[in-house]
OpenMM code with the backbone's topology and positions (N, CA, C; nanometers):
from openmm import Vec3, app, unit

residues = "MET VAL HIS GLY GLY ASP LEU MET THR LEU LYS PRO GLN THR ASP TYR ALA ASN PHE ALA ALA LEU ASP ILE ARG VAL GLY LYS ILE ILE LYS VAL GLU ASP ALA GLU SER LYS LYS PRO THR TYR ARG MET THR VAL ASP PHE GLY PRO ASP ILE GLY ILE LYS ILE SER CYS GLY ALA TYR ARG HIS TYR SER LYS GLU GLU LEU VAL GLY CYS GLN ILE ILE GLY VAL MET ASN LEU GLY THR ARG LYS MET GLY PRO GLU ILE SER GLU PHE LEU THR LEU GLY VAL GLU ASN ALA ASN GLY GLU VAL ILE ARG LEU MET PRO ALA THR ASP VAL PRO LEU GLY LYS GLU ILE TYR".split()
positions = [
    Vec3(10.4449, -12.9512, -6.1308),
    Vec3(10.4206, -12.8809, -6.1265),
    Vec3(10.3568, -12.9966, -6.0202),
    Vec3(10.3007, -12.9302, -5.9102),
    Vec3(10.2333, -13.0171, -5.7996),
    Vec3(10.1135, -12.9888, -5.6824),
    Vec3(9.9793, -12.9242, -5.7759),
    Vec3(9.9148, -12.7954, -5.6851),
    Vec3(9.8227, -12.8299, -5.6419),
    Vec3(9.7805, -12.7973, -5.5173),
    Vec3(9.6090, -12.8996, -5.4680),
    Vec3(9.6736, -13.0103, -5.4834),
    Vec3(9.7381, -13.1112, -5.5081),
    Vec3(9.7889, -13.2272, -5.4437),
    Vec3(9.7615, -13.3303, -5.5765),
    Vec3(9.6921, -13.2117, -5.6521),
    Vec3(9.6957, -13.3178, -5.7799),
    Vec3(9.9002, -13.3400, -5.9064),
    Vec3(9.8559, -13.4221, -5.9701),
    Vec3(9.9537, -13.3700, -6.0975),
    Vec3(9.9371, -13.3068, -6.1945),
    Vec3(9.9744, -13.1948, -6.1863),
    Vec3(9.9757, -13.1329, -6.3220),
    Vec3(10.0863, -13.1158, -6.4792),
    Vec3(10.0590, -13.1271, -6.5599),
    Vec3(10.1555, -13.1265, -6.6690),
    Vec3(10.1442, -12.9881, -6.7453),
    Vec3(10.2995, -12.9532, -6.7286),
    Vec3(10.3090, -12.8169, -6.8304),
    Vec3(10.2445, -12.8970, -6.9855),
    Vec3(10.1965, -12.8072, -7.0975),
    Vec3(10.1577, -12.8340, -7.2175),
    Vec3(10.3446, -12.7988, -7.2399),
    Vec3(10.3641, -12.8671, -7.3799),
    Vec3(10.4409, -12.8077, -7.4861),
    Vec3(10.4974, -12.6836, -7.4961),
    Vec3(10.6221, -12.6950, -7.4826),
    Vec3(10.6975, -12.5144, -7.5051),
    Vec3(10.6588, -12.5065, -7.6867),
    Vec3(10.5849, -12.3593, -7.6283),
    Vec3(10.5359, -12.2927, -7.7656),
    Vec3(10.6200, -12.1650, -7.8210),
    Vec3(10.5977, -12.1076, -7.9177),
    Vec3(10.6809, -11.9709, -7.9583),
    Vec3(10.6081, -11.9050, -7.9295),
    Vec3(10.7120, -11.7603, -7.9300),
    Vec3(10.5707, -11.6089, -7.8288),
    Vec3(10.4695, -11.5974, -7.9216),
    Vec3(10.5170, -11.6271, -8.0739),
    Vec3(10.4159, -11.5786, -8.2121),
    Vec3(10.2444, -11.6553, -8.2042),
    Vec3(10.1865, -11.7885, -8.1637),
    Vec3(10.1182, -11.8577, -8.1084),
    Vec3(10.0781, -11.7099, -8.0313),
    Vec3(10.1007, -11.7188, -7.8658),
    Vec3(10.0782, -11.6370, -7.7700),
    Vec3(10.0833, -11.4948, -7.8621),
    Vec3(10.0981, -11.3972, -7.8559),
    Vec3(10.0760, -11.3225, -8.0155),
    Vec3(9.9969, -11.3377, -8.0923),
    Vec3(9.9182, -11.4074, -8.1452),
    Vec3(9.8365, -11.4805, -8.2205),
    Vec3(9.7276, -11.4109, -8.2267),
    Vec3(9.6711, -11.4439, -8.0556),
    Vec3(9.5362, -11.4046, -7.9761),
    Vec3(9.5823, -11.2774, -7.9686),
    Vec3(9.4261, -11.2534, -7.9758),
    Vec3(9.3543, -11.0991, -7.9931),
    Vec3(9.2786, -11.0823, -7.8317),
    Vec3(9.3348, -11.0881, -7.6890),
    Vec3(9.2810, -11.0563, -7.5798),
    Vec3(9.2762, -10.9250, -7.4869),
    Vec3(9.1660, -10.9416, -7.4734),
    Vec3(9.1303, -10.7488, -7.4339),
    Vec3(9.0092, -10.7818, -7.3196),
    Vec3(8.9863, -10.6075, -7.2608),
    Vec3(8.9258, -10.6023, -7.1370),
    Vec3(8.8398, -10.5558, -7.1735),
    Vec3(8.7304, -10.5907, -7.1361),
    Vec3(8.5596, -10.5722, -7.1291),
    Vec3(8.5442, -10.5386, -6.9652),
    Vec3(8.3936, -10.5158, -7.0166),
    Vec3(8.3304, -10.4637, -6.9147),
    Vec3(8.1979, -10.5016, -6.9476),
    Vec3(8.0796, -10.6108, -6.8521),
    Vec3(7.9672, -10.7225, -6.7962),
    Vec3(7.8727, -10.5407, -6.8223),
    Vec3(7.8502, -10.5867, -6.9260),
    Vec3(7.6551, -10.4891, -6.8715),
    Vec3(7.5239, -10.5429, -6.9024),
    Vec3(7.5492, -10.7032, -6.8858),
    Vec3(7.3547, -10.7539, -6.8387),
    Vec3(7.4536, -10.9347, -6.8629),
    Vec3(7.3979, -10.9631, -6.7817),
    Vec3(7.3685, -11.0952, -6.7560),
    Vec3(7.2850, -11.1701, -6.7440),
    Vec3(7.2200, -11.2540, -6.8170),
    Vec3(7.0967, -11.3518, -6.8731),
    Vec3(7.1539, -11.5162, -6.8215),
    Vec3(7.0396, -11.6647, -6.8126),
    Vec3(7.0759, -11.7705, -6.8237),
    Vec3(7.0712, -11.7548, -6.9635),
    Vec3(7.1883, -11.8544, -7.0001),
    Vec3(7.1700, -11.9048, -7.1167),
    Vec3(7.0895, -12.0413, -7.1413),
    Vec3(7.0378, -12.0460, -7.2786),
    Vec3(6.9736, -12.1350, -7.3486),
    Vec3(7.0690, -12.2420, -7.3524),
    Vec3(7.1490, -12.3839, -7.2804),
    Vec3(7.2304, -12.4474, -7.2927),
    Vec3(7.2103, -12.5545, -7.1583),
    Vec3(7.2695, -12.7134, -7.2093),
    Vec3(7.2662, -12.7938, -7.1307),
    Vec3(7.2814, -12.7392, -6.9762),
    Vec3(7.4104, -12.7332, -7.0502),
    Vec3(7.5452, -12.6814, -6.9095),
    Vec3(7.4386, -12.5218, -6.7928),
    Vec3(7.4550, -12.5215, -6.6790),
    Vec3(7.4063, -12.3750, -6.6482),
    Vec3(7.5240, -12.2963, -6.6080),
    Vec3(7.4963, -12.2357, -6.7083),
    Vec3(7.5463, -12.0794, -6.8212),
    Vec3(7.5554, -11.9816, -6.8135),
    Vec3(7.5985, -11.8721, -6.8158),
    Vec3(7.5419, -11.7178, -6.8411),
    Vec3(7.5276, -11.7104, -6.9504),
    Vec3(7.4461, -11.6233, -7.0732),
    Vec3(7.5028, -11.5438, -7.1784),
    Vec3(7.4781, -11.4008, -7.1123),
    Vec3(7.6057, -11.3409, -7.1566),
    Vec3(7.6952, -11.1599, -7.0744),
    Vec3(7.7447, -11.1552, -7.1972),
    Vec3(7.6681, -11.0207, -7.2108),
    Vec3(7.6803, -10.8653, -7.2407),
    Vec3(7.7740, -10.8099, -7.2673),
    Vec3(7.9229, -10.7785, -7.2914),
    Vec3(8.0302, -10.6902, -7.2934),
    Vec3(8.0283, -10.6327, -7.3282),
    Vec3(8.0979, -10.5512, -7.3084),
    Vec3(8.1187, -10.3633, -7.3489),
    Vec3(8.2695, -10.3500, -7.3636),
    Vec3(8.3436, -10.3483, -7.5352),
    Vec3(8.4990, -10.3497, -7.5630),
    Vec3(8.4679, -10.2491, -7.6080),
    Vec3(8.4169, -10.1683, -7.5639),
    Vec3(8.4979, -9.9934, -7.5678),
    Vec3(8.3945, -9.9969, -7.7586),
    Vec3(8.4424, -9.8392, -7.7632),
    Vec3(8.3944, -9.8035, -7.8605),
    Vec3(8.4598, -9.8438, -7.9935),
    Vec3(8.5420, -9.9140, -7.9621),
    Vec3(8.6301, -9.9283, -8.1161),
    Vec3(8.5665, -10.0750, -8.1435),
    Vec3(8.5576, -10.1590, -8.0838),
    Vec3(8.5561, -10.3565, -8.1137),
    Vec3(8.3847, -10.3446, -8.0405),
    Vec3(8.2922, -10.2822, -7.9655),
    Vec3(8.1444, -10.2700, -7.9599),
    Vec3(8.1258, -10.3748, -7.8719),
    Vec3(8.0133, -10.4242, -7.8085),
    Vec3(7.9360, -10.4843, -7.7416),
    Vec3(7.9624, -10.6565, -7.8716),
    Vec3(7.9818, -10.7526, -7.7909),
    Vec3(8.0145, -10.8757, -7.8278),
    Vec3(7.9463, -10.9917, -7.6527),
    Vec3(7.8604, -11.1082, -7.7162),
    Vec3(7.7912, -11.2297, -7.6040),
    Vec3(7.8969, -11.3170, -7.6216),
    Vec3(7.9353, -11.3483, -7.4589),
    Vec3(7.9863, -11.4956, -7.4408),
    Vec3(7.8916, -11.5488, -7.3863),
    Vec3(7.8985, -11.6591, -7.3510),
    Vec3(7.8201, -11.7623, -7.2532),
    Vec3(7.9872, -11.8227, -7.1588),
    Vec3(7.9232, -11.8360, -7.0562),
    Vec3(8.0166, -11.8830, -6.9626),
    Vec3(7.9535, -11.9808, -6.8073),
    Vec3(8.0254, -12.0124, -6.7864),
    Vec3(7.9619, -12.1231, -6.6607),
    Vec3(8.0019, -12.0701, -6.5038),
    Vec3(8.0083, -11.9320, -6.4936),
    Vec3(8.0246, -11.8249, -6.3615),
    Vec3(7.9248, -11.8127, -6.2774),
    Vec3(7.8670, -11.9487, -6.2782),
    Vec3(7.7038, -11.9626, -6.2454),
    Vec3(7.7709, -11.9107, -6.0269),
    Vec3(7.9115, -11.9374, -6.0096),
    Vec3(7.9211, -11.9081, -5.8848),
    Vec3(7.8946, -11.8163, -5.8177),
    Vec3(7.9011, -11.6825, -5.9582),
    Vec3(7.8097, -11.5029, -5.8871),
    Vec3(7.6595, -11.5079, -5.9862),
    Vec3(7.6634, -11.4102, -5.8621),
    Vec3(7.4828, -11.4070, -5.8483),
    Vec3(7.5254, -11.3587, -6.0225),
    Vec3(7.3771, -11.2583, -6.0974),
    Vec3(7.3742, -11.1626, -6.2381),
    Vec3(7.4182, -11.0801, -6.1915),
    Vec3(7.3521, -10.9724, -6.0493),
    Vec3(7.3665, -10.8543, -5.9613),
    Vec3(7.5726, -10.9218, -6.0036),
    Vec3(7.5983, -10.9461, -5.9194),
    Vec3(7.7685, -10.9455, -5.8693),
    Vec3(7.8288, -10.9776, -6.0070),
    Vec3(7.8025, -10.9972, -6.1129),
    Vec3(7.8608, -10.9300, -6.2200),
    Vec3(7.8749, -10.8527, -6.3348),
    Vec3(7.7429, -10.8087, -6.3004),
    Vec3(7.7184, -10.6697, -6.3845),
    Vec3(7.8284, -10.5437, -6.3462),
    Vec3(7.9413, -10.5265, -6.4442),
    Vec3(7.9616, -10.3901, -6.4255),
    Vec3(8.1446, -10.4270, -6.3440),
    Vec3(8.1893, -10.5823, -6.3440),
    Vec3(8.2505, -10.5993, -6.3866),
    Vec3(8.3485, -10.6088, -6.4861),
    Vec3(8.5250, -10.6048, -6.5137),
    Vec3(8.5628, -10.6295, -6.6127),
    Vec3(8.5965, -10.7441, -6.5662),
    Vec3(8.6585, -10.8144, -6.7176),
    Vec3(8.6696, -10.9282, -6.8056),
    Vec3(8.8144, -10.9075, -6.8671),
    Vec3(8.8101, -11.0400, -6.8720),
    Vec3(8.9487, -11.1117, -7.0079),
    Vec3(8.8803, -11.1897, -7.0898),
    Vec3(8.8871, -11.1171, -7.2328),
    Vec3(8.8101, -11.2186, -7.3296),
    Vec3(8.9113, -11.2381, -7.4851),
    Vec3(8.8908, -11.3518, -7.4723),
    Vec3(9.0081, -11.3516, -7.6270),
    Vec3(8.8664, -11.3363, -7.7562),
    Vec3(8.9013, -11.2410, -7.8423),
    Vec3(8.8511, -11.1694, -7.9442),
    Vec3(8.8960, -11.2856, -8.0457),
    Vec3(8.9635, -11.3089, -8.1349),
    Vec3(8.9613, -11.4131, -8.2464),
    Vec3(8.9762, -11.5354, -8.2259),
    Vec3(8.8969, -11.5891, -8.1089),
    Vec3(8.8544, -11.7637, -8.2034),
    Vec3(8.7924, -11.7870, -8.2384),
    Vec3(8.6949, -11.6858, -8.2719),
    Vec3(8.5606, -11.7450, -8.3804),
    Vec3(8.4985, -11.7210, -8.3249),
    Vec3(8.3372, -11.7734, -8.3784),
    Vec3(8.2478, -11.7837, -8.2632),
    Vec3(8.2061, -11.9241, -8.1870),
    Vec3(8.1261, -11.9901, -8.1344),
    Vec3(8.0992, -12.1178, -8.0782),
    Vec3(8.0018, -12.1222, -8.0165),
    Vec3(7.9457, -12.2424, -8.0784),
    Vec3(7.7961, -12.2614, -8.0488),
    Vec3(7.7550, -12.3995, -7.9421),
    Vec3(7.6491, -12.3182, -7.7808),
    Vec3(7.6964, -12.3771, -7.7176),
    Vec3(7.5016, -12.3909, -7.7274),
    Vec3(7.4402, -12.5070, -7.7417),
    Vec3(7.3231, -12.5137, -7.7988),
    Vec3(7.2761, -12.4370, -7.8995),
    Vec3(7.1459, -12.3355, -7.8072),
    Vec3(7.1028, -12.2521, -7.9400),
    Vec3(7.1525, -12.0923, -7.9246),
    Vec3(7.2844, -12.1665, -7.7737),
    Vec3(7.3287, -12.0028, -7.8028),
    Vec3(7.4681, -11.9730, -7.8415),
    Vec3(7.5262, -11.8257, -7.9396),
    Vec3(7.6520, -11.8161, -7.9895),
    Vec3(7.7298, -11.7057, -7.9302),
    Vec3(7.8201, -11.8216, -7.8865),
    Vec3(7.9105, -11.7295, -7.8236),
    Vec3(8.0831, -11.5816, -7.9427),
    Vec3(8.0443, -11.5035, -7.8727),
    Vec3(8.1816, -11.4633, -7.9555),
    Vec3(8.2621, -11.3920, -7.9322),
    Vec3(8.3068, -11.4235, -7.8194),
    Vec3(8.4285, -11.4661, -7.7351),
    Vec3(8.5049, -11.5148, -7.6573),
    Vec3(8.5873, -11.5303, -7.6067),
    Vec3(8.6039, -11.6621, -7.5150),
    Vec3(8.6119, -11.5298, -7.3508),
    Vec3(8.5571, -11.5745, -7.2507),
    Vec3(8.5738, -11.4815, -7.1320),
    Vec3(8.6639, -11.6239, -7.0431),
    Vec3(8.7847, -11.5683, -7.0299),
    Vec3(8.8779, -11.6363, -6.9106),
    Vec3(8.8503, -11.6661, -6.7469),
    Vec3(8.8849, -11.7242, -6.7682),
    Vec3(8.8480, -11.7872, -6.5960),
    Vec3(8.9541, -11.8984, -6.5514),
    Vec3(8.9428, -11.9541, -6.4182),
    Vec3(9.0387, -12.0449, -6.3591),
    Vec3(8.9193, -12.1353, -6.2276),
    Vec3(8.8844, -12.2761, -6.2584),
    Vec3(8.8615, -12.3512, -6.1579),
    Vec3(8.9000, -12.3330, -6.0022),
    Vec3(8.8338, -12.2907, -5.9331),
    Vec3(8.9077, -12.2797, -5.7969),
    Vec3(8.9141, -12.4176, -5.7203),
    Vec3(8.8910, -12.4716, -5.5552),
    Vec3(8.9714, -12.6353, -5.5084),
    Vec3(8.7958, -12.6572, -5.5429),
    Vec3(8.7220, -12.5405, -5.5239),
    Vec3(8.6064, -12.6549, -5.5172),
    Vec3(8.5530, -12.6424, -5.7085),
    Vec3(8.5786, -12.6088, -5.7726),
    Vec3(8.5592, -12.6907, -5.9088),
    Vec3(8.4651, -12.5323, -6.0191),
    Vec3(8.4502, -12.4361, -5.9086),
    Vec3(8.3803, -12.2972, -5.9493),
    Vec3(8.4624, -12.2174, -6.0345),
    Vec3(8.4052, -12.1855, -6.0887),
    Vec3(8.4278, -12.0607, -6.2436),
    Vec3(8.4848, -11.9464, -6.1625),
    Vec3(8.6097, -11.9226, -6.1725),
    Vec3(8.6381, -11.7697, -6.0817),
    Vec3(8.6833, -11.6753, -6.2215),
    Vec3(8.6133, -11.6070, -6.2853),
    Vec3(8.6920, -11.4587, -6.3859),
    Vec3(8.8198, -11.4742, -6.3438),
    Vec3(8.8635, -11.4190, -6.4603),
    Vec3(9.0248, -11.3582, -6.4543),
    Vec3(8.9485, -11.1720, -6.5094),
    Vec3(8.9991, -11.1013, -6.4403),
    Vec3(8.9859, -10.9639, -6.4470),
    Vec3(9.1243, -10.8875, -6.4029),
    Vec3(9.1228, -10.7432, -6.4706),
    Vec3(9.2256, -10.6354, -6.3506),
    Vec3(9.2086, -10.6209, -6.3148),
    Vec3(9.3481, -10.6279, -6.2098),
    Vec3(9.3406, -10.5540, -6.0275),
    Vec3(9.2963, -10.4663, -6.0499),
    Vec3(9.2329, -10.3511, -6.1239),
    Vec3(9.1751, -10.2166, -6.1364),
    Vec3(9.0810, -10.1541, -6.2898),
    Vec3(9.0696, -10.0912, -6.2654),
    Vec3(8.9871, -10.0223, -6.3490),
    Vec3(9.0867, -10.0151, -6.5075),
    Vec3(9.0630, -10.0838, -6.5434),
    Vec3(9.1115, -10.0200, -6.7218),
    Vec3(9.0542, -9.9999, -6.8332),
    Vec3(9.0881, -9.8894, -6.9214),
    Vec3(9.0543, -9.8317, -7.0397),
    Vec3(8.9702, -10.0376, -7.1263),
    Vec3(8.8353, -9.9759, -7.1475),
    Vec3(8.7872, -10.0928, -7.2057),
    Vec3(8.8277, -10.1092, -7.3464),
    Vec3(8.8580, -10.2247, -7.3960),
    Vec3(8.9220, -10.2647, -7.5477),
    Vec3(9.0643, -10.2631, -7.5174),
    Vec3(9.1182, -10.2572, -7.4281),
    Vec3(9.3079, -10.2248, -7.4109),
    Vec3(9.3065, -10.4015, -7.4092),
    Vec3(9.4512, -10.3744, -7.5175),
    Vec3(9.4603, -10.4973, -7.5387),
    Vec3(9.5795, -10.5987, -7.3921),
    Vec3(9.6353, -10.7263, -7.3694),
    Vec3(9.6320, -10.8261, -7.3002),
    Vec3(9.7897, -10.8518, -7.3302),
    Vec3(9.9226, -10.7850, -7.2969),
    Vec3(10.0128, -10.8485, -7.3439),
    Vec3(10.0955, -10.8771, -7.2320),
] * unit.nanometer
topology = app.Topology()
chain = topology.addChain("A")
for resn in residues:
    res = topology.addResidue(resn, chain)
    for name in ("N", "CA", "C"):
        topology.addAtom(name, app.Element.getBySymbol(name[0]), res)
């Protein structure tokens, strides 16, 4: 597969059970602050609805202003455990993709969906 002039290789094939084991949900960013980490990242407070609640994630979404991110829905992987980033603790992984400029672009639903909905 060729993309943007760079040769990209696919990862080895796996079975569907590996994907199904991931708990991927929709949340809404309710607060964004500068994270206390070596790399410039944000600490995002995200609401995943009444069943899951509020979770914190640190992400390299500095391409966006804090104000742009508040109120946006995001996609998060909930069951990878916590990750320490300097003094920060990230409770879930916010999904994103790098654009041609190396900036991280958040993955999000095309329209608003209920908070906590599972991705499949």
